N, C-alpha and C positions, 0 to 999 in steps of 0.2 A: 419524588424529585430528590429526596435526600440521598438516594443511591447513585444518582448521576453526578453528584458533587465530586466524589473521588475520581470518577472517569474524567471529568472536566479538568481537574487538577493535573492528572497524568498527561492528558493531551497537551495542556499548556506547557508543562515541563518538557515534553518531547519537542514541542515547537521551539522553545527557548534553546534547548540543547542543539537542535538542528540549525538554528540561525547563527550560532557562535562557533561554527566549525572552521578550523584552520588546517591547512594541509598536514602539518606535523601531528596534529591531534585527531585526525579524521577517523582512523580505524577504531580506536577505543570508543570514540563517541558513536560511531556507527553501531558497534556491538551493544552499547548501552541503550541507544535508541531502539534497536531491534528488540531488546528485552522489555523495554517500556511498551512497545507496540504489542508484544505478546501478552503482557499484563492487562493492557486495555482490552484486548480481545477476550481474555478470560473474564474480566469484570463484566463486559457487555453480555457475554454468554450467560454468566451467572444471574444477571439481572433480567435477562430475557429480551434485551434490546438487539434487534437485528440491524446491521448496517445496510441501508438501501443500496441496491445495485444501480450503477450508473447506466442510463438507457443506451449509452454508446457502446456498451458491452455487446448488445445485440448486433450492432454494426460490425464489431470485431468478429463475432461468430459468423456473420454473413461473408466477410472477407476470407475467413479461413475455409468456409465451405466452397468458395470460388477458387481456392488455391493461391490466394494473394497474401502470403505470409509476411512479406516485407511491409505491405501497407497495414496489415494487422498489428505488426510490431510498432509502427508509427502511431497508430490509434491508441494502442495500450500505453505508450509513453506519454501521449497527450492526456489521457485519462488519469494516470497514476503519478506521473512525474518520475517514473523509474528510469534508471540508466539503460543503456543499450543491452548489456549482457543480461541484466535482470529481466528486462522486457522480453528478450528472446527466450529465456528459460520459461517464463510464465506463459508465453504464447505456445511454446512447444508442449507444455503440460496441458494446456487447454485443448490442443489438437487431439490428444489421446482419448 
């Protein structure tokens, strides 16, 4: 449990940074948040903790198999909270 404490602190810091965003400070904070997310991912991998996959990702894969890319992008955005461009890129990567 002691190894999860730093992860929890980084996640909390990322949440605080994400909630205090103003338009003029958006880009630098987005970059900082991305770096924090990378660090959390590295810590989780080091500790051996896997992030559980959302069961709706199977629905996303089914939509892609049916050729329904727009609906898949909508589902991806619902699952992750990603913006339109980021969701489209992620769905395109998932299609490959």
